[in-house]
C-alpha positions in Angstrom: -28.1 121.6 50.2 -31.3 120.9 52.2 -32.2 117.2 52.4 -35.4 115.6 53.7 -35.9 112.0 54.6 -38.9 109.7 54.7 -39.8 106.3 55.8 -42.2 104.6 53.5 -44.2 101.3 53.6 -46.0 100.1 50.5 -48.3 97.1 50.1 -50.0 95.5 47.2 -48.3 93.5 44.3 -44.9 94.8 45.4 -42.9 91.6 45.9 -41.7 89.3 43.1 -42.3 91.8 40.4 -39.0 93.8 40.3 -40.3 96.5 42.6 -37.1 97.0 44.6 -34.8 97.1 41.6 -37.1 99.5 39.6 -37.3 101.7 42.7 -33.5 101.7 43.0 -33.1 102.8 39.3 -35.5 105.7 40.0 -33.6 106.6 43.2 -30.3 106.5 41.4 -31.6 108.8 38.6 -33.0 111.3 41.1 -30.0 111.3 43.4 -32.0 109.8 46.2 -30.1 107.8 48.9 -31.5 105.2 51.2 -32.5 101.6 51.5 -35.3 99.3 50.3 -36.2 95.8 51.6 -38.9 93.2 51.4 -40.7 92.5 54.6 -42.0 89.1 55.7 -45.6 90.5 55.8 -45.5 91.1 52.0 -44.8 94.8 52.2 -41.8 96.8 51.1 -40.0 99.1 53.5 -38.1 102.2 52.1 -36.0 104.8 53.7 -35.2 107.6 51.3 -33.4 110.9 51.6 -32.7 113.7 49.1 -33.4 117.2 48.0 -37.1 118.1 48.5 -38.1 118.3 44.7 -36.3 115.1 43.9 -37.8 113.3 46.9 -41.3 114.4 45.8 -40.7 113.0 42.3 -39.4 109.8 43.9 -42.5 109.5 46.1 -44.8 110.0 43.2 -43.1 107.3 41.2 -43.2 104.9 44.1 -46.9 105.5 44.7 -47.7 104.9 41.0 -45.7 101.7 41.0 -42.2 101.9 39.6 -42.8 99.4 36.9 -45.8 98.0 35.0 -45.9 94.8 37.0 -46.2 96.4 40.4 -49.5 97.6 41.9 -49.4 99.7 45.1 -52.6 99.3 47.0 -51.6 101.1 50.2 -48.9 103.7 50.9 -47.7 105.0 54.3 -45.2 107.7 54.7 -43.6 109.3 57.8 -40.9 112.0 57.8 -37.6 111.2 59.5 -36.5 114.1 61.7 -32.8 113.2 61.4 -31.6 112.6 57.9 -29.5 109.4 57.9 -26.1 109.5 56.2 -26.9 106.9 53.5 -24.3 106.0 50.8 -26.3 105.6 47.6 -29.5 103.7 47.4 -29.2 100.0 48.5 -31.4 97.0 48.1 -30.9 95.4 51.6 -33.4 92.6 51.8 
């Protein structure tokens, strides 16, 4: 099974609106592993790994805002060359 991994930073209305938990539900449904955390600058930092098709679906849902209360104004993505060995998808901060 081929896995890809990405590091993602989103900004906008992404804190205090259930963004992390909605993203976790999407990740769990798509078999994406990784972590998500709020940052002190108001952004949300995500590391995500999974099969390419599922990871693409995950990214699309994150960009669109994982729930109706969130609004992603900027999205940055960088590939991770080494795929970390995550255990599930964890809300870490």
